N, C-alpha and C positions, 0 to 999 in steps of 0.2 A: 246713093240707092236708086237713082234714076237709072244707071246704067243696067242693073238687076231687074227693076220693075218693067222696061221697056224691051228688052232683048229677049230672044227666045233661048233655051238652054244649049242649042247648038251654036248659036251667035258667041254666046258669053265664052263656051270654051274655046271656040275658033279663036277669039280675040287673046285668048290667055297664050294659045300655041304661038300666036303672031307675036306677041309681046316676047315670049321666050326666044323665037327666032331671032327679034332685033336686039336681045341682049347676047345672041350667041358670039359674036365677034368680040365683045369688051371681055366677056369671060374669058375667052379663048387668050387674049392679048394678056390678061391678069395671070392666067397661069403661066403661059410662057414666061413673063417677067420675072415671077417668083422662080421658076426654075432655072433661068439664067443666073438668079441672085444666088441660088443653091440655099435659099431660105425655106424653112419647113412652113407650111400653110393649110390651114383647114378652110374648104369652101364648102357651103350647104345651101341647099335652096332648090326648088323644082326646076328652076331654068338650067340646071345641070342635068339636062335630060340624057338617059343613056344612050339614046341615038347619037347624041352629039360625041360623049364621051368615046364613042367607037372610033371616030375619027381624028381626035385630037391625040397626038403623041404625049401621052401623060406618062410616060415611064413606069416605074415601080410603085406608084399611087396606090394608095387604098382606097377602092371605090365601093359603096355600097348605096342601096335605094331601100329607104324607110317605107313600108307598108302598114296601112291600118285597116282593120277589116270595115266595110262601107258601114254597116249598122253603128259599130262604135263610132266611126266618124262622125256620123250624123248625129249622134247621143252627144259627143262631145262640143259640137258646132252648136246645138240647142242649149246645153248646160252653160257654156261660157260666155253666149249671147243672151242669157236670161230670156230664153225663148217665150215661155209662158207669161211674162210679163210685158210682152212688147204688143205693140197696135197691130190690127190686122194688116197693114201696109208693110210694117216692119217683117212680121212673120214671112209675106212673101217674099221678101227681099233675102231674107235668112234661108228660106228654103231653096231658092235659086243659088245662093251662094253655097249651100251645103251640096247642091246638085253638081255644081263644079267641081266643088272639090272631091266628091267622089269620084267623077268622070277622070278627072285628072289622076288621082290615086290610084285607079285602076290602070289607067294608060301607062303610067309612069312604071307600075309592076310589069305589066306585058312587056313593054319595052327593056327592062332589066331582064327578063327573061329571055328574051330574044336576042339581047346582045352579051348574054352571060355575065351580067352586073349581079354581085351578090343581093340577092332581096331579103331583108330582115323583117321580120313581124313586129311591129311595136303596138299591137292592139292592145295588149297589158302593159300599162304603164311601168308596172315593176320591170318587165323586160326591157323596156327602154332605160331605165335607171340602171339596171344590170350592164348593158349595151355602153351606156354613157362611162361607168366605172372602168369597164375593160379597154375602152378606146384611150382613155387617160393613162392608163397603166402601159399601153402599148406605145403611145406617143413619147412618154416619158422615156422608156427603156431604149427607145430608137435613137432618142436625142442625146443619150448617154454614150452612143456608140462613136 
């Protein structure tokens, strides 16, 4: 909580990007190892930034960036954190976390567009469920080949 209470929104987002940059070689190594082993795999997470994927040789991998409308993202964070029941100090931390999340969500979407990575809107959770079912079917049929 101290991290969110003491730092500016810009500093918080900067630290997140530095964290992702530090993870970059580890993720790339993991991708290379799985490709060499010819194992199918799924990786997810914001550290798989579209700008990194652009210079990694990932072959015929299916790549997508999930995006949520900012208002909906803030509402989810508030709902899942029981925001209305929190202390004022905790609300400040939650607000800063929400701001960081919205900034990152928008930065990833912009990078996806810039690097021609498929951008999938999952603002409506029904769409996210549909997407999960479609991907599961897709992976099952490709593993049968």
